[in-house]
C-alpha positions in Angstrom: -19.8 15.5 -14.3 -21.2 12.4 -16.1 -20.9 11.9 -19.9 -20.4 9.1 -22.4 -17.0 8.5 -22.9 -15.5 8.9 -26.8 -13.3 5.9 -26.2 -15.5 3.4 -24.7 -19.0 5.0 -25.0 -19.8 4.2 -21.3 -21.7 6.6 -19.3 -19.0 8.1 -16.1 -17.8 10.7 -14.7 -15.2 12.5 -16.8 -11.4 13.1 -16.1 -9.2 15.6 -18.1 -6.5 13.6 -20.1 -3.5 16.0 -21.1 -2.2 14.9 -24.7 1.0 16.1 -23.6 2.1 15.2 -20.5 2.4 17.9 -17.7 5.8 16.6 -16.4 7.7 17.6 -19.7 6.0 21.1 -20.2 5.8 24.4 -18.3 2.6 24.9 -16.9 2.3 28.0 -19.2 3.1 26.1 -22.4 0.1 25.8 -24.8 0.6 22.4 -24.9 -1.0 22.1 -21.4 -4.3 23.2 -22.9 -4.7 20.3 -25.2 -6.7 17.6 -23.3 -9.4 15.0 -23.9 -12.0 14.0 -21.5 -12.0 10.2 -20.7 -14.0 7.9 -18.2 -11.2 6.9 -15.4 -10.5 3.6 -16.7 -9.7 4.7 -20.4 -7.9 7.7 -18.6 -5.6 5.3 -16.7 -5.2 3.0 -19.8 -3.8 5.5 -22.0 -1.5 6.6 -19.1 -0.1 3.0 -19.3 0.3 2.8 -22.8 2.2 6.1 -22.8 4.3 5.1 -19.9 4.9 2.0 -21.5 6.3 3.7 -24.7 8.2 6.3 -22.7 9.9 3.5 -20.9 10.6 1.8 -24.1 12.1 5.1 -25.8 13.9 6.0 -22.6 11.8 9.0 -21.8 9.8 11.8 -23.4 8.3 10.8 -26.5 7.8 13.3 -29.8 4.7 15.5 -29.6 3.5 13.9 -32.5 3.8 11.0 -31.1 1.9 11.9 -28.2 -1.3 13.0 -30.5 -0.9 9.8 -32.3 -1.4 7.5 -29.0 -4.3 9.6 -28.2 -5.8 9.6 -31.9 -5.1 5.9 -32.0 -6.8 5.2 -28.5 -9.7 7.3 -29.3 -10.1 5.0 -32.5 -10.4 2.1 -30.8 -6.5 0.9 -31.3 -5.7 0.1 -27.9 -8.9 0.2 -25.9 -11.1 -2.3 -28.0 -11.4 -4.7 -25.1 -13.4 -2.0 -22.9 -16.1 -1.7 -25.6 
């Protein structure tokens, strides 16, 4: 489905980004139903941001930090170069 990406405003196919990484949450956990749609380049970029922060912290982040990363990303904090 073509849509306008909320992060970079480009028209593209959408991908589903789970705000809380599925690898840390049971598939039936309600956290797995929290997601945002992004274009593929923005999805890849937010995944890199999360991976770098998890590596720096040594593993899983707090739930509030995953939410904050998504909010900051959508507000343009880490994706300004794509606009």
